[in-house]
Backbone as a printed PyTorch tensor [residue, N CA C, xyz], in Angstrom:
tensor([[[ 60.6040,  39.7780,  -6.7180],
         [ 60.0850,  38.9630,  -5.6600],
         [ 58.5780,  38.8470,  -5.7690]],

        [[ 58.0900,  37.6670,  -5.6170],
         [ 56.6590,  37.4280,  -5.6820],
         [ 55.9910,  37.6970,  -4.3590]],

        [[ 54.7240,  37.9800,  -4.4100],
         [ 53.9550,  38.2410,  -3.1940],
         [ 53.6610,  36.9230,  -2.4780]],

        [[ 53.6090,  36.9690,  -1.1670],
         [ 53.2910,  35.7810,  -0.3690],
         [ 51.7730,  35.5890,  -0.3640]],

        [[ 51.3050,  34.4690,  -0.9280],
         [ 49.8660,  34.2340,  -1.0850],
         [ 49.3430,  33.1970,  -0.1010]],

        [[ 50.1240,  32.7910,   0.8550],
         [ 49.6860,  31.7440,   1.7740],
         [ 48.4640,  32.1700,   2.5800]],

        [[ 48.3680,  33.3980,   2.9650],
         [ 47.2400,  33.8560,   3.7750],
         [ 45.9960,  34.1150,   2.9530]],

        [[ 46.1130,  34.1580,   1.6320],
         [ 44.9790,  34.4770,   0.7730],
         [ 43.9930,  33.3400,   0.6090]],

        [[ 44.4620,  32.1020,   0.6240],
         [ 43.5690,  30.9640,   0.4070],
         [ 42.5260,  30.8090,   1.5090]],

        [[ 42.9070,  30.8150,   2.7850],
         [ 41.8730,  30.6960,   3.8290],
         [ 40.8800,  31.8530,   3.7970]],

        [[ 41.3670,  33.0310,   3.5100],
         [ 40.4900,  34.1990,   3.4560],
         [ 39.4870,  34.0530,   2.3080]],

        [[ 39.9670,  33.6180,   1.1510],
         [ 39.0850,  33.4340,  -0.0010],
         [ 38.0590,  32.3410,   0.2710]],

        [[ 38.4800,  31.2740,   0.9210],
         [ 37.5540,  30.1970,   1.2640],
         [ 36.4910,  30.6900,   2.2380]],

        [[ 36.9030,  31.4930,   3.1980],
         [ 35.9470,  32.0540,   4.1550],
         [ 34.9230,  32.9390,   3.4700]],

        [[ 35.3620,  33.7430,   2.5400],
         [ 34.4570,  34.6190,   1.7980],
         [ 33.4920,  33.7910,   0.9510]],

        [[ 34.0090,  32.7350,   0.3510],
         [ 33.1750,  31.8530,  -0.4550],
         [ 32.0930,  31.1870,   0.3920]],

        [[ 32.4650,  30.6840,   1.5710],
         [ 31.5050,  30.0300,   2.4670],
         [ 30.4600,  31.0280,   2.9440]],

        [[ 30.8810,  32.2140,   3.3430],
         [ 29.9210,  33.2380,   3.7870],
         [ 28.9780,  33.6380,   2.6560]],

        [[ 29.5030,  33.7490,   1.4480],
         [ 28.6630,  34.0790,   0.2980],
         [ 27.6280,  33.0010,   0.0320]],

        [[ 28.0450,  31.7450,   0.1260],
         [ 27.1090,  30.6360,  -0.0930],
         [ 26.0240,  30.6280,   0.9690]],

        [[ 26.3900,  30.8940,   2.2190],
         [ 25.3910,  30.9530,   3.2900],
         [ 24.3990,  32.0860,   3.0510]],

        [[ 24.8960,  33.2370,   2.6200],
         [ 24.0300,  34.3770,   2.3490],
         [ 23.0720,  34.0760,   1.1980]],

        [[ 23.5810,  33.5020,   0.1250],
         [ 22.7330,  33.1610,  -1.0220],
         [ 21.6850,  32.1280,  -0.6100]],

        [[ 22.0840,  31.1330,   0.1620],
         [ 21.1370,  30.1180,   0.6340],
         [ 20.0480,  30.7090,   1.5050]],

        [[ 20.4210,  31.6180,   2.3940],
         [ 19.4320,  32.2530,   3.2700],
         [ 18.4730,  33.1190,   2.4710]],

        [[ 18.9990,  33.9010,   1.5390],
         [ 18.1320,  34.7360,   0.7050],
         [ 17.2280,  33.8700,  -0.1660]],

        [[ 17.7720,  32.7780,  -0.6860],
         [ 16.9770,  31.8740,  -1.5120],
         [ 15.8260,  31.2770,  -0.7360]],

        [[ 16.0550,  30.9050,   0.5190],
         [ 14.9800,  30.3490,   1.3430],
         [ 13.9210,  31.4010,   1.6350]],

        [[ 14.3360,  32.6320,   1.8710],
         [ 13.3760,  33.6870,   2.1740],
         [ 12.5460,  34.0520,   0.9490]],

        [[ 13.1370,  33.9760,  -0.2340],
         [ 12.4410,  34.3800,  -1.4490],
         [ 11.6250,  33.2510,  -2.0480]],

        [[ 12.1170,  32.0140,  -1.9750],
         [ 11.4760,  30.8880,  -2.6380],
         [ 10.1270,  30.6000,  -2.0110]],

        [[  9.0720,  30.3840,  -2.8130],
         [  7.7520,  30.1330,  -2.2380],
         [  7.7120,  28.7720,  -1.5370]],

        [[  6.8790,  28.6560,  -0.5080],
         [  6.7790,  27.3740,   0.1900],
         [  6.1650,  26.3200,  -0.7240]],

        [[  6.4990,  25.0750,  -0.4800],
         [  5.9360,  24.0020,  -1.2920],
         [  4.5230,  23.7060,  -0.8170]],

        [[  3.7000,  23.3100,  -1.7420],
         [  2.3180,  22.9690,  -1.4290],
         [  2.1160,  21.4850,  -1.6740]],

        [[  1.1740,  20.9170,  -0.9880],
         [  0.8530,  19.5120,  -1.2160],
         [ -0.5170,  19.4210,  -1.8650]],

        [[ -0.7100,  18.3840,  -2.6200],
         [ -1.9920,  18.1300,  -3.2520],
         [ -2.6880,  17.0520,  -2.4320]],

        [[ -3.7920,  17.3960,  -1.8360],
         [ -4.4910,  16.4180,  -1.0010],
         [ -5.7830,  15.9540,  -1.6720]],

        [[ -5.6280,  15.4980,  -2.9210],
         [ -6.7510,  14.9210,  -3.6480],
         [ -6.2880,  13.6100,  -4.2750]],

        [[ -7.2220,  12.8610,  -4.7700],
         [ -6.8930,  11.5900,  -5.4180],
         [ -6.0490,  11.8470,  -6.6650]],

        [[ -5.1090,  10.9540,  -6.9980],
         [ -4.2770,  11.1740,  -8.1820],
         [ -5.0840,  11.4350,  -9.4480]],

        [[ -6.2380,  10.8250,  -9.5830],
         [ -7.0580,  11.0350, -10.7810],
         [ -7.6060,  12.4620, -10.8540]],

        [[ -7.6380,  13.1820,  -9.7350],
         [ -8.1830,  14.5420,  -9.7060],
         [ -7.1190,  15.6120,  -9.9190]],

        [[ -5.8550,  15.2350, -10.0440],
         [ -4.7800,  16.2110, -10.2520],
         [ -4.8210,  16.6770, -11.7020]],

        [[ -4.8260,  17.9890, -11.8850],
         [ -4.8960,  18.5870, -13.2170],
         [ -3.7980,  19.6150, -13.3860]],

        [[ -3.5370,  20.0170, -14.6300],
         [ -2.4770,  20.9420, -15.0080],
         [ -3.1050,  22.2460, -15.4560]],

        [[ -2.6610,  23.3630, -14.8810],
         [ -3.1890,  24.6770, -15.2660],
         [ -2.0400,  25.6420, -15.5280]],

        [[ -2.2850,  26.6100, -16.3810],
         [ -1.2970,  27.6320, -16.6750],
         [ -0.3820,  27.2430, -17.8150]],

        [[  0.4380,  28.2120, -18.2220],
         [  1.3860,  28.0090, -19.3120],
         [  2.7700,  28.4620, -18.8820]],

        [[  3.7770,  27.8970, -19.4790],
         [  5.1560,  28.3250, -19.2330],
         [  5.5610,  28.2100, -17.7860]],

        [[  6.2190,  29.2580, -17.2930],
         [  6.7420,  29.2450, -15.9290],
         [  5.6410,  29.2610, -14.8750]],

        [[  4.4400,  29.6910, -15.2360],
         [  3.3540,  29.7370, -14.2490],
         [  2.5480,  28.4450, -14.2090]],

        [[  2.8720,  27.4730, -15.0480],
         [  2.1330,  26.2100, -15.0810],
         [  2.3530,  25.4460, -13.7840]],

        [[  1.2900,  24.7960, -13.2990],
         [  1.3890,  24.0420, -12.0550],
         [  0.2770,  23.0010, -11.9690]],

        [[  0.4810,  22.0580, -11.0730],
         [ -0.5240,  21.0200, -10.8330],
         [ -1.4350,  21.4810,  -9.7050]],

        [[ -2.7070,  21.1000,  -9.7970],
         [ -3.6440,  21.4080,  -8.7170],
         [ -4.7800,  20.3940,  -8.7540]],

        [[ -5.5510,  20.3760,  -7.7060],
         [ -6.7160,  19.4960,  -7.6400],
         [ -7.8790,  20.1790,  -8.3540]],

        [[ -8.6880,  19.4040,  -9.0350],
         [ -9.8990,  19.9640,  -9.6250],
         [ -9.8680,  20.0510, -11.1270]],

        [[-10.1670,  21.2590, -11.6280],
         [-10.3210,  21.4450, -13.0600],
         [ -8.9990,  21.8040, -13.7190]],

        [[ -8.8980,  21.5160, -14.9930],
         [ -7.7000,  21.8290, -15.7600],
         [ -7.4300,  20.7330, -16.7630]],

        [[ -6.2790,  20.8060, -17.4060],
         [ -5.8740,  19.8230, -18.4070],
         [ -5.2730,  18.5920, -17.7380]],

        [[ -5.1880,  17.5310, -18.5200],
         [ -4.4940,  16.3360, -18.0550],
         [ -3.0160,  16.6580, -17.8500]],

        [[ -2.3970,  16.0610, -16.8320],
         [ -0.9810,  16.3140, -16.5710],
         [ -0.1150,  15.8340, -17.7260]],

        [[  0.8890,  16.6250, -18.1100],
         [  1.8500,  16.1220, -19.0910],
         [  2.5310,  14.8760, -18.5120]],

        [[  2.8350,  13.8770, -19.3290],
         [  3.4250,  12.6410, -18.8090],
         [  4.6690,  12.8540, -17.9450]],

        [[  5.5490,  13.7600, -18.3390],
         [  6.7630,  13.9880, -17.5560],
         [  6.4330,  14.5400, -16.1740]],

        [[  5.4230,  15.4030, -16.0910],
         [  5.0210,  15.9710, -14.8120],
         [  4.3830,  14.8930, -13.9440]],

        [[  3.5490,  14.0640, -14.5450],
         [  2.9230,  12.9720, -13.7940],
         [  3.9900,  12.0700, -13.1830]],

        [[  5.0140,  11.7420, -13.9560],
         [  6.0960,  10.9090, -13.4420],
         [  6.8550,  11.5900, -12.3180]],

        [[  7.0990,  12.9020, -12.4600],
         [  7.8090,  13.6390, -11.4160],
         [  7.0070,  13.7060, -10.1250]],

        [[  5.6890,  13.7050, -10.2340],
         [  4.8410,  13.7290,  -9.0470],
         [  4.6180,  12.3370,  -8.4620]],

        [[  5.1920,  11.3290,  -9.0990],
         [  5.0370,   9.9650,  -8.6050],
         [  3.7540,   9.3050,  -9.0560]],

        [[  3.0750,   9.9180, -10.0130],
         [  1.8450,   9.3470, -10.5430],
         [  2.1860,   8.4180, -11.7020]],

        [[  1.3300,   7.4530, -12.0000],
         [  1.6150,   6.5480, -13.1110],
         [  1.6660,   7.2910, -14.4470]],

        [[  2.6590,   6.9440, -15.2600],
         [  2.7640,   7.5280, -16.6000],
         [  1.7380,   6.8770, -17.5170]],

        [[  1.0980,   7.6470, -18.3800],
         [  0.2180,   7.0400, -19.3810],
         [  1.0920,   6.3600, -20.4410]],

        [[  1.0430,   5.0560, -20.4950],
         [  1.9420,   4.2810, -21.3440],
         [  1.8160,   4.6400, -22.8240]],

        [[  0.6280,   4.9770, -23.2800],
         [  0.4340,   5.2870, -24.6920],
         [  0.7530,   6.7330, -25.0550]],

        [[  1.0280,   7.5800, -24.0700],
         [  1.3350,   8.9900, -24.3390],
         [  2.7250,   9.4090, -23.9000]],

        [[  3.3590,   8.6490, -23.0300],
         [  4.6460,   9.0510, -22.4570],
         [  5.7350,   9.0840, -23.5240]],

        [[  6.6390,  10.0310, -23.3680],
         [  7.7740,  10.1550, -24.2950],
         [  8.7850,   9.0400, -24.0220]],

        [[  9.5800,   8.7630, -25.0170],
         [ 10.6050,   7.7230, -24.8850],
         [ 11.5160,   8.0000, -23.6880]],

        [[ 11.9100,   9.2570, -23.5060],
         [ 12.7990,   9.6220, -22.4040],
         [ 12.1720,   9.3070, -21.0520]],

        [[ 10.8750,   9.5700, -20.9110],
         [ 10.1890,   9.3110, -19.6420],
         [ 10.1010,   7.8180, -19.3660]],

        [[  9.8010,   7.0350, -20.3860],
         [  9.7330,   5.5840, -20.2050],
         [ 11.1150,   5.0090, -19.9180]],

        [[ 12.1320,   5.5250, -20.5970],
         [ 13.4930,   5.0140, -20.4140],
         [ 14.0120,   5.2700, -19.0120]],

        [[ 13.4910,   6.2840, -18.3220],
         [ 13.9200,   6.5950, -16.9590],
         [ 13.3440,   5.6520, -15.9120]],

        [[ 12.3450,   4.8900, -16.2750],
         [ 11.7660,   3.9530, -15.3110],
         [ 12.7910,   2.8810, -14.9710]],

        [[ 12.8150,   2.4220, -13.7210],
         [ 13.8270,   1.4420, -13.3170],
         [ 13.7890,   0.1800, -14.1770]],

        [[ 14.9300,  -0.1630, -14.7520],
         [ 15.0660,  -1.3960, -15.5110],
         [ 14.4820,  -1.3820, -16.9150]],

        [[ 13.9910,  -0.2430, -17.3880],
         [ 13.3690,  -0.2050, -18.7130],
         [ 14.4120,   0.1380, -19.7750]],

        [[ 15.0020,   1.2840, -19.7360],
         [ 16.0430,   1.6530, -20.6920],
         [ 15.4990,   2.0750, -22.0440]],

        [[ 16.3980,   2.6010, -22.8820],
         [ 16.0210,   3.1630, -24.1820],
         [ 15.4700,   2.1310, -25.1540]],

        [[ 16.0910,   0.9550, -25.2190],
         [ 15.6590,  -0.0430, -26.2140],
         [ 14.2350,  -0.5100, -25.9550]],

        [[ 13.9130,  -0.8110, -24.7090],
         [ 12.5570,  -1.2720, -24.3810],
         [ 11.5710,  -0.1140, -24.5340]],

        [[ 11.9700,   1.0870, -24.1460],
         [ 11.0900,   2.2500, -24.3180],
         [ 10.7560,   2.4450, -25.7910]],

        [[ 11.7600,   2.3250, -26.6350],
         [ 11.5550,   2.4610, -28.0830],
         [ 10.6230,   1.3710, -28.6070]],

        [[ 10.7910,   0.1440, -28.1140],
         [  9.9330,  -0.9690, -28.5470],
         [  8.4900,  -0.7560, -28.0820]],

        [[  8.3160,  -0.2170, -26.8780],
         [  6.9630,   0.0620, -26.3820],
         [  6.2750,   1.1150, -27.2430]],

        [[  7.0100,   2.1370, -27.6140],
         [  6.4340,   3.2000, -28.4430],
         [  6.0660,   2.6600, -29.8230]],

        [[  6.9040,   1.8030, -30.3710],
         [  6.6200,   1.2230, -31.6910],
         [  5.3850,   0.3220, -31.6520]],

        [[  5.0750,  -0.2510, -30.5050],
         [  3.9340,  -1.1680, -30.3870],
         [  2.6210,  -0.4520, -30.0540]],

        [[  2.6490,   0.8470, -29.8980],
         [  1.4340,   1.5830, -29.5450],
         [  0.3970,   1.4990, -30.6440]],

        [[ -0.8810,   1.5420, -30.3320],
         [ -1.4630,   1.6630, -28.9960],
         [ -1.5000,   0.3110, -28.2910]],

        [[ -1.1890,   0.3370, -27.0320],
         [ -1.2220,  -0.8550, -26.1920],
         [ -2.5190,  -0.8130, -25.3850]],

        [[ -3.3330,  -1.8410, -25.5320],
         [ -4.6570,  -1.8270, -24.8960],
         [ -4.7820,  -2.7680, -23.7100]],

        [[ -3.8280,  -3.6960, -23.5610],
         [ -3.8960,  -4.6400, -22.4470],
         [ -2.4890,  -4.9500, -21.9660]],

        [[ -2.3910,  -5.4730, -20.7560],
         [ -1.0890,  -5.8400, -20.2160],
         [ -0.5140,  -7.0380, -20.9690]],

        [[ -1.3760,  -7.8570, -21.5600],
         [ -0.8990,  -8.9720, -22.3810],
         [ -0.1670,  -8.4390, -23.6120]],

        [[ -0.6790,  -7.3600, -24.2070],
         [  0.0040,  -6.7390, -25.3440],
         [  1.3440,  -6.1570, -24.9160]],

        [[  1.3890,  -5.5590, -23.7170],
         [  2.6440,  -5.0130, -23.2020],
         [  3.6480,  -6.1440, -23.0040]],

        [[  3.1880,  -7.2440, -22.4370],
         [  4.0490,  -8.3940, -22.1820],
         [  4.6140,  -8.9810, -23.4800]],

        [[  3.8820,  -8.8360, -24.5780],
         [  4.3170,  -9.3790, -25.8650],
         [  5.3720,  -8.5140, -26.5580]],

        [[  5.6110,  -7.3100, -26.0610],
         [  6.6120,  -6.4170, -26.6660],
         [  8.0000,  -7.0020, -26.4250]],

        [[  8.8190,  -6.9950, -27.4580],
         [ 10.1720,  -7.5450, -27.3620],
         [ 10.9700,  -6.8130, -26.2790]],

        [[ 11.5620,  -7.5870, -25.3750],
         [ 12.3640,  -7.0270, -24.2820],
         [ 11.6170,  -6.9080, -22.9730]],

        [[ 10.3080,  -7.0610, -23.0050],
         [  9.5190,  -6.9880, -21.7810],
         [  9.3370,  -8.4120, -21.2570]],

        [[  9.8780,  -8.6670, -20.1020],
         [  9.7000,  -9.9610, -19.4480],
         [  8.9510,  -9.7520, -18.1440]],

        [[  8.9350, -10.7450, -17.2790],
         [  8.1820, -10.6290, -16.0270],
         [  8.6050,  -9.4510, -15.1430]],

        [[  9.9040,  -9.2120, -15.0090],
         [ 10.3700,  -8.1190, -14.1380],
         [  9.9950,  -6.7580, -14.7250]],

        [[ 10.2210,  -6.5790, -16.0130],
         [  9.8780,  -5.2940, -16.6390],
         [  8.3700,  -5.0870, -16.6760]],

        [[  7.6290,  -6.1530, -16.8970],
         [  6.1680,  -6.0350, -16.8890],
         [  5.6840,  -5.5940, -15.5050]],

        [[  6.2760,  -6.1470, -14.4610],
         [  5.9000,  -5.7490, -13.0980],
         [  6.2100,  -4.2700, -12.8620]],

        [[  7.3650,  -3.8170, -13.3380],
         [  7.7120,  -2.3960, -13.2160],
         [  6.7140,  -1.5320, -13.9740]],

        [[  6.4200,  -1.9020, -15.1990],
         [  5.4850,  -1.1250, -16.0170],
         [  4.0940,  -1.0930, -15.4030]],

        [[  3.6370,  -2.2190, -14.8660],
         [  2.3080,  -2.2390, -14.2390],
         [  2.2460,  -1.3450, -13.0140]],

        [[  3.3780,  -1.2370, -12.3030],
         [  3.4000,  -0.3990, -11.1060],
         [  3.6340,   1.0730, -11.3740]],

        [[  4.2830,   1.4100, -12.4960],
         [  4.6830,   2.8010, -12.7360],
         [  3.9970,   3.4570, -13.9200]],

        [[  3.1740,   2.6820, -14.6780],
         [  2.4600,   3.2560, -15.8080],
         [  1.0000,   2.8540, -15.7470]],

        [[  0.2220,   3.4200, -16.6330],
         [ -1.1830,   3.0240, -16.7430],
         [ -1.5580,   2.9550, -18.2090]],

        [[ -2.4870,   2.0740, -18.4970],
         [ -3.0070,   1.9800, -19.8580],
         [ -4.2150,   2.8930, -19.9530]],

        [[ -4.3730,   3.5090, -21.1020],
         [ -5.5440,   4.3680, -21.3000],
         [ -6.8050,   3.5200, -21.2350]],

        [[ -7.8640,   4.0950, -20.6720],
         [ -9.1140,   3.3230, -20.5650],
         [ -9.7320,   3.0150, -21.9110]]])
């Protein structure tokens, strides 16, 4: 005769839910609070290495393109990786690859001349990327 397991499922689900609540509460208590950067986007810099690397206002290195995009800052069109450009709305891998092949891009007219870039994509690129000075 097999054991009756009907009562085990609700109990296991209850334990799972309580465990998730406990982990979530501990995670909130341990996780550091988020900070905001209250400086101009041009003043945001990258400091530290590895897991301790972070963005801050003031002195430091230029932000890596992927970090700039994650912070909502314009990606540097001539330095951004193909993956970062492809993630922009409506751009995709083929246009990202064509943009990289056309580097260095010095003007928006040059960007517009890249195969696959039309008015809509050019508008997206102008709003989400920047050309190096």
